[in-house]
N, C-alpha and C positions, 0 to 999 in steps of 0.2 A: 122786529121791525124789516119795512119792508128794505129798507135805503141798504141793509146788509145781507148777504148770502155769506154762511158760515160754512166752511168744510172740515170736517176732520179725517185725516188719511183720505181724503177724496170724496168720504161718505157726507150727504148734505145733511146737514144738523139743523135741528127745530129750535129755534131761540125761544127762552120764556120770556115772557113781557112782565115789565115790575114799575112802579112808579116811586122818586126818590124826591129829595127835595134839591129844587135850583139854587134858593139862597137862603143863607142862616140868618134869617127871619122869625122871630119865635113871640109866642103871647102867652101868658095864664090861659088855660082852656075857654073859652068863652062860650061853651054850649053847644059850638058847631065846631066845624073840622076847617082846616086852610084852603083858603082861595088855589084852585088848580093853578092860577097861574105864576104861584110861587114854587112849582114842583114842575116835573118831565118826565120824561119816558125813558127807560134804560131796558135791558135786555141780559139774560144769562143764561148760559147752559152747564150742567151738571150732567158728568158722565165719568165710567170708568178709566182707570188707565192701570196697564201693565208693563208696556212696555213704553218708547217714546211715542208721541202720537206729534202729528205737524197738524198745525193750525192753520187755515187760509181762509182771510176776512176779503171778500169782494164787496167793494164802496160805492153808490152810486154817485161820489162827490169826489173832488181832487184831494190827495193826502200830502203833507207836508210833514207835519209834525205828530209822531205818536210816540207814546211811553207806554210800555207793559209796568207794571207795579206788582209787587214788590219789587224793590231795584235789587235786594239783595239775592233774587234768583238770577241775575245776571242773564236776563235772557234778550237778545238783540234783534229786535223786530227788522226783516227786510221789506222794502217799500218798491213795489214793481208798478208804476202806475196808478190805476186804483184798487191797488191789492195789497195787503201784510200779510207775512209769512214768517210763522215763529215756530218753534218746537217746544213741547214740555215734555221732559224726561222723568216726572216723578209726581205724587200724589202733591198737589198744592192748590192754592186760592190766585187767580190771577185777573189783573184789572189793565185792560187795554183802554188807554185816553188817546181821544183824536181831539188835541188841545184846540186845531182849525175850527170845531164847530161846538166844540164842550160837551164832547159827550163818551160813555164808557160803555165796554162792552166786558162782562164778569164770566168768567170760567172756571168751574170748581170739576178738577180732576181728582175724583176720589179712587182711594187702593181697593181694588177688586176683593171682597171679602163674599164669604157664604154666612149668612147668617142662621144662625142657631135657635131655635126656641120651642118650650113646650107647644104638644098639640093640642093640650086645653087652656082656657082661660086667655084665647089667641083673639083680638080683633082686629081684623083682616082687611086692608083696604087693597084691592088690586088696580091695575091701568086701568084709567079713566075718572071721572068726575063722581063726588060723593058730597053729600050735605046733611052730614050725621047731626051738625050744631052743637051741644056742649058733651063732651064725652067725659062721663064723672067714672074715674078711674076706682078700682076696689083692688085691696092686695092681692100681690102674686100675679097682677094682669101684665099681657104685652100687647101694645098697640103698634101696629106693623102696616107701615104706608110704604107700599112697596113702588118700586121705579114706574114712573110714569102714569102714578096715581098723584091726583091733586083733591087734597079733603077741606072742603070747604066748613070751617070749626075752630073748637078749641078742647084743650083736654084741662080737666080739674079734678085735683084729688086733695082729700085732707083725710088724716092719721092713714097713710097706705104704707106698706111694705112691700119691697121686692118687686117695684113695677119698672116696665122699660118701654121708652118709647123710641122706634127704631124706622130706618130702612132708607130707601134711594128718594121717597116722594115728595112730594110738597102740602106742609100744612096751611093753607091759606087763611087768612084773616081776614080779607076784603070785606065779607058779607056779615060781620059783627061790629054792630054800631053803637055808640055810644048812647047812652040816655044819660037826659039832663035829671038830678034828684028835686022833689019837690021845694025843697029850702034853695035851691039856685046856688047852692054852693059850687064856688068858681072852679074848684079843682075836684070832682067827685070821686070814688072809685070806679075804674074802668075795665072792662075784663082783658085778659090778658091769652095769646094763642095757647103757652103752656104755663099754670099756675097750681103749685104743689104746696102743700100747708102741713107740718109738722110730719114729713115722709122720712122713711128711710130705705135707704138700700136701694137709691132711685138712678137709673141709665137713659140717658138720652143721646140719639147717636145718628148721626147720616142723614137726618133730613134737611129738608129747605122750609123754611120759615118766612111767609109773604107777606106783607101787608100788615104788619101789626097796629093793631088800635090802641095798644098801651104795651108796658114794659114786656118785650118778648118773651124772656124765659124768665120766670119770678118764682124760686124756690124759697117758702119763705118758714123760716125755722127747721130746714131740712137736715140730714145728718148723712154720709155716706154717698155722695153725688157725685157722679162721672158722668161729664157732658163732652162729647168726641164728635169732630166734624161735622157739626151743623153750620149751617149757611143761614144769615138773617141777613135779608134785603128787601126791598119796596118798603120801607121805613120813612113816610112822609108825613103822617099824623102828629099831633103835639104829644111829646113824652113817651114816643115810640123808641124807648131804652132798647139794646140789646140784652146782653144777661145780668139780671141784679139778682145778687147773692145775699139776702136780707136775715139776718142773725141765724148764719148757718157752720156748720161743722165738718170738716173732713171731706173738702170739695176739690177735684180737679177737673178744670176745665180745659180742651187741648186740640187743636187742628181747627181751628172754629174761624170762620170767617162772617164779620160783622160788619153791615153798613148800616149807621142808626143817625136818627134825628132825635137827638139826646142823648144821655151818657152809653157808653158802649159795653165795657166790662167791666163791672162794679162790685164792690162790698157795700152794702149799708148797714144801717140799722132800722128800726121800725121807726116809720115816720106817721106820726098821727092821725094822719087824714087817711091812712090806710091800713092801719095795723087792727088785727083780729085780737092781738093780746100778746106780750111777752112772757105770759104765766100761763100753760095750757097741761091739762090733765094733770095738772100735780106737779108739773115740771116748770123750770126757769130757764127760757130760751136767751139771757139779758147777754149773747156775747157772740160774736163771729171766731172762728180759729182754724188755722190750719187748713189754707184756701192756697189754690196754685192755679193761675191763667199760664199756660206755655203754647207757644208754636201757633200763637194766633196773628191773624189778620187784621186791621181795624181801619175802615174808611168811616170819620167820624163827622156827622154834618151839623152839630150842635153839641153845646156841653163839652164832658170831659170824655176822654178816650180810655184811658187805664185808670181807673179811681178807687178808692176807699174813702166813701161819704157822698152826697155832703151831710146828708141826714144821718147821724148816727146815735140813735137811741139804743145804747147798749152801756154796759159797764166798762167792757173791754172790747178792741177790735187787734188780735194778736195775729205774728205768726202767717204773713198771709203772701204770698210772692207772684210777682208777674217775669216771666222768664221768654228769651226769644221771643219777643212780638214785634211784629211791622205795622208801625201806625202809619198808613199810605197819605194820609189826610186825617187834617184835624181844624177844629173853629176856636174849641179853647184848649185848656191845658194837656198838652199828652199825657203826662203822669200828674197825678194830683193824690194829694191827702187833704182835703178839707173836713174839719170838723165843726160842725153847729150847734151839737148835741153836749151829753155829758160824759160821753166816751173817753177813755183813754186808749188812743193807739200806739199801739209799741210793736216792734220786729217786724217790720215792712221791709220786702227787698224788690226794687226794680234791679233786674239783671238782664243784659245783654238785648236793650230794647233799642231800637230803629227808627227814626223819626226823620220822616220825608215832608220837605216843605216846598212850595211853590215860589216862584219868582215874587208872584203878590198872593198874597192871602186874603179872602172876603172874612172884613171884619163881622163879628155877629150885632145883629139888632136888635131889639126889641120892641115890638110892635104895639103902641097905646091906641090908633084909633083903627077903626075898620076901614079906612081906604088908605094907610099908611104904605106905602113901597118901598122894596129895598134902594139902599143907596149905601154903596162902600167908601163911606167916609175916610177912611185911612189907608190908603195904598200901601203904608210902610208899617202896617199890621201883622206881627208875625204872633199866632199861637203861643201863647208859655210855653216850656217846655218842663221843669218842674215847679209843684208849689207843695209847702206844709204850711196850713194856714189854720187857726183856733180864732173863729169870731163870730159873732151874732147876725142872725139873720131874722127880719122880723117876718118873713114868710115861711120860713124853714125849720127855723129855732123850737125846740119844743120849751117848756117853760122850766125854771130852776136853774141849775149851775150850768157851767160850760164844762168842755172837757179838758184834753192835752195831747200833746204829741210827742213821741221821743223813739230814739232807735231809730231811723228810717236810711235805708242803705240805698244809693243809686249805682250800679257799676256797669262798666262798658255800655256807654251811652252813647252811640253814633247820631250825629243829625247830618242830613245831606238838605242843605241852603244852596241853590241858584244866585240868591243875591250877596253869597258870603258874610252874609251876618248870621250872629249866633242868638236864636230868640231868647227872650228874657225868663229868667226863673224868679221866683219868690218865698221867702221865711218870714213869717210874723206870727206871731201869740196874740193872745187876749189880756193877760194880767200876768204878775208874776207866778202865780198860783197856775194858771191856765195858759201854760206857754208850748214853745218848739223849740227841743234842742235834742241836741247829739243826732246830727243829719251828716253822715256820709256821702260825699260825691267821690268816686273813681273810676279813672278811665273815662274822662269826656272828652268827645271827639266832634270837631267840627271839618266835615270834607276831607277825613283823614288825618286831619292834623289834631294833635294831643292838646288840649286847654288847661292850664294849671293855674292862672292867675283871674282871681274872682273877677276884676273889670272886665278881662276880655271873655270870661264866661256869662257876662251881664246877669249875674247874682246879685238881688236884693234882699238885704236882711232887714227886718223892720224890728222894731220893739218886741222884748219879750221871746225873742228868738236868739238861742246861745249855740256856742259850739256848732257851728257850720263850717266843715271842713273840706276842702277842696283838693283832692290830692293827684 
């Protein structure tokens, strides 16, 4: 971006461009993508860090209000005329917000590491641009996207084991376009930058994913998955989620950054529109279990930030954790367990979650007609903090019975709100049989003050929700 010049320890750095959403206005995919006036340009820089780095941003405009997020990093920028200076002293993901012009710069400081991979069965992409199209994984393969490489394409695997996708470069999905199916189905399957079905022992590490056509990382019925330090940015197209785990087991997602235009970090069950099958090769994949998201930064521009749901076609969704995550922006619920299908969701933990709110939040708007423009109709709107809901959705629910939710823990939840208001939370079931129960909320804070009263916590308890406890 020409209006910025960025120096890392006095060396001029080359910013990478990305397009992001400008407003939270969405619709069912109508066979073509969003109008660009609903989006804006931004930029990012990915670099390695061993010791402290000094970042200097020279701007071609006046600076008054700059915020460096996540706030938990406690980075205090210095403003000198039209220059912003701050230090990064460890691997992290940082977003610098120029509030006066409503723009952001993203800095991805990566731990220096030497990747080791076998000499055989390696697909290597070095510095420069590459256009492989679809990369079809085979078992035992490593795809290495090195620093300085931009790979225009996507990666797909089915029934693969022991595969790795790694490196410090960029997997760019911008040249992958949606195709309207002959039947004109309003929301047909669309490609993802990374999609792996029925896989085992999967590693995805280090890369940047830019401009996803659809769900950015989509493991389906996979087990033993490790996703570490990937950065997802440039998501402005409809349903460009972050990391969606569908009917997976034994998964660790850590140290990642996600800026998505739809759900960010998610555990889901098959949605009938996208499913290849819950039963495959004589195996039953009708559950999700043992999944951990930790040490992640989320910038959510539509949908849910940390989510179990909304479509949950699985018998059981259980033993899942979200730990030590910063949600620096949200438009919908920050922490959400929503069940519109038949799953029994149980033993879910949200712990050490920090939610950052602006003084004025953008209220999500659903676009009904082509010419609709975004209007923030409720300037008092605050994205919900915690939700536990069982309900029927005409668009999302599968046929048949509903599910239930039980044994959900929210622990050490911190809200930062300049408006000094606590965002709303809600718990509600579908019926006596398909309800919500045993919800524990422990150590809830607003701007450092512990909240122990349900009313002050702004928690709504609806029908068929029982044993909702605030400690």
